[in-house]
C-alpha positions as CSV (number, residue, x, y, z in Angstrom):
1,M,0.1,0.0,0.0
2,A,1.4,3.4,-1.0
3,P,2.0,6.0,1.8
4,A,-0.7,8.6,2.3
5,V,1.7,11.4,1.4
6,S,4.1,10.7,-1.3
7,T,7.5,12.4,-1.1
8,R,8.3,11.2,-4.6
9,R,10.2,13.8,-6.6
10,D,8.8,13.3,-10.1
11,N,8.7,16.8,-11.6
12,E,11.2,19.1,-13.0
13,S,11.5,21.4,-10.0
14,G,12.3,18.5,-7.7
15,D,9.5,19.4,-5.3
16,P,7.9,16.5,-3.5
17,S,4.6,15.6,-5.2
18,W,2.5,17.1,-2.4
19,R,4.1,20.5,-2.8
20,R,3.2,20.9,-6.4
21,A,0.4,23.3,-7.3
22,P,-2.8,21.7,-8.2
23,D,-3.4,21.2,-11.9
24,E,-6.6,23.1,-11.9
25,S,-7.4,26.4,-10.2
26,I,-10.4,26.6,-7.8
27,S,-13.6,27.1,-9.7
28,V,-17.4,26.5,-9.5
29,E,-18.9,24.9,-12.5
30,P,-22.6,24.2,-11.9
31,G,-23.0,22.7,-15.5
32,K,-21.0,19.7,-14.3
33,L,-23.9,18.6,-12.1
34,R,-25.5,17.2,-15.2
35,D,-22.5,14.7,-15.5
36,V,-23.1,13.1,-12.1
37,R,-24.5,9.5,-12.4
38,A,-27.1,8.1,-10.0
39,R,-24.7,5.1,-9.4
40,D,-22.0,7.5,-8.0
41,L,-24.5,9.3,-5.8
42,L,-25.7,5.9,-4.4
43,I,-22.1,4.9,-3.7
44,R,-21.4,8.2,-1.9
45,F,-24.6,8.0,0.0
46,A,-23.8,4.3,1.1
47,F,-20.3,5.3,2.3
48,G,-21.8,8.3,4.2
49,A,-24.4,6.1,5.8
50,M,-21.9,3.4,6.9
51,T,-19.6,6.1,8.3
52,S,-22.5,7.5,10.4
53,V,-23.6,4.0,11.7
54,V,-20.0,3.2,12.6
55,A,-19.8,6.5,14.5
56,G,-23.1,5.7,16.2
57,V,-21.9,2.2,17.3
58,V,-18.7,3.5,18.6
59,T,-20.6,6.3,20.6
60,L,-22.8,3.6,22.1
61,L,-19.8,1.5,23.0
62,G,-17.1,4.0,23.8
63,G,-19.1,7.1,24.8
64,P,-19.6,10.5,23.1
65,R,-15.9,11.6,22.9
66,A,-14.9,8.4,20.9
67,G,-17.9,8.7,18.6
68,G,-17.5,12.4,18.2
69,V,-14.0,11.9,16.7
70,L,-15.6,9.7,14.0
71,L,-18.1,12.3,13.1
72,A,-15.3,14.6,11.9
73,F,-14.4,12.0,9.3
74,P,-15.6,13.3,5.9
75,A,-18.2,10.5,5.4
76,I,-18.1,10.5,1.6
77,L,-14.3,11.2,1.0
78,A,-13.4,7.6,0.6
79,A,-16.1,6.8,-1.9
80,S,-15.5,10.1,-3.9
81,L,-11.7,9.5,-4.0
82,T,-12.3,5.8,-5.3
83,L,-14.8,7.1,-7.8
84,I,-12.5,9.7,-9.0
85,E,-9.6,7.4,-9.3
86,E,-11.6,4.9,-11.3
87,E,-13.2,7.3,-13.6
88,E,-10.7,10.0,-14.1
89,A,-7.1,9.4,-12.9
90,P,-5.1,8.8,-9.7
91,E,-3.7,12.3,-10.0
92,D,-7.2,13.8,-9.9
93,A,-7.9,11.7,-6.7
94,R,-4.6,13.1,-5.2
95,E,-5.8,16.7,-5.8
96,D,-9.1,16.0,-4.1
97,A,-7.4,14.3,-1.2
98,R,-5.1,17.3,-0.8
99,G,-8.0,19.7,-0.8
100,A,-9.7,17.5,1.8
101,V,-6.7,17.8,4.1
102,L,-6.9,21.6,3.9
103,G,-10.6,21.5,4.4
104,A,-10.2,19.4,7.4
105,L,-7.7,21.7,9.0
106,A,-10.1,24.7,8.4
107,L,-12.9,22.6,9.9
108,A,-10.9,22.0,13.0
109,V,-10.3,25.7,13.4
110,F,-14.0,26.2,13.0
111,A,-14.7,23.8,15.7
112,V,-12.2,25.4,18.1
113,V,-13.5,28.9,17.5
114,V,-17.2,27.8,18.1
115,T,-16.1,25.9,21.3
116,V,-14.3,29.0,22.6
117,T,-16.8,31.7,21.6
118,V,-20.3,30.1,21.8
119,T,-20.6,30.7,25.5
120,R,-19.1,34.1,25.4
121,V,-20.9,35.8,22.5
122,L,-24.3,35.5,20.8
123,P,-24.4,32.1,19.0
124,G,-24.8,33.8,15.6
125,F,-21.6,35.7,16.2
126,A,-19.9,32.6,17.3
127,L,-20.8,30.9,13.9
128,L,-19.8,34.1,12.0
129,F,-16.4,34.2,13.8
130,A,-15.9,30.4,13.2
131,S,-16.9,30.8,9.6
132,L,-14.4,33.6,9.0
133,G,-11.7,31.4,10.8
134,W,-12.5,28.6,8.5
135,L,-12.3,30.8,5.4
136,A,-9.1,32.4,6.5
137,V,-7.4,29.1,7.2
138,A,-8.7,27.4,4.0
139,V,-7.7,30.2,1.7
140,G,-4.4,30.9,3.7
141,A,-3.4,27.4,3.6
142,Y,-4.1,27.1,-0.2
143,L,-2.2,30.3,-0.9
144,A,0.6,29.3,1.5
145,L,1.1,26.0,-0.2
146,W,0.3,26.6,-3.8
147,G,-0.3,30.3,-4.4
148,R,3.0,31.2,-5.7
149,R,3.2,28.2,-8.0
150,R,-0.2,29.0,-9.4
151,G,0.8,32.5,-10.1
152,I,-1.6,33.9,-7.4
153,L,1.0,35.3,-5.3
154,S,4.0,36.9,-6.9
155,S,7.4,36.8,-5.3
156,R,8.7,40.3,-4.7
157,S,12.4,41.0,-4.4
158,G,14.2,43.9,-3.1
């Protein structure tokens, strides 16, 4: 089984593969919704349901802390990555996995901000602050890792 993070240097710059900029920029393309097949939706639904059932069983057996950790698992990520790898390419699945890691990091910040602020300010403000934290971490991590390589950030000298 291959490691989750490849350090293979297979590009001209010598960067590890996880450091290379994503092949495509971030975009929203509603027209692609027509390309989603019912089979793919069912697979994602089944994986999500199984993850939720496992989290519920773990909660019953090990308590809410143990089960809560599993609820943070992106329920359909495994199914999505499998489908992408089968139908598109392993490189596309890698790109989605990298994005999921950044999203998970941002989600952890969201959870921490809500936990810290929800009893100190109005709940709506707690969610607003948490959302802003999520956005800052998600965009900031993307820019920090791949912004310069994608030409979003220019290197200034002098």
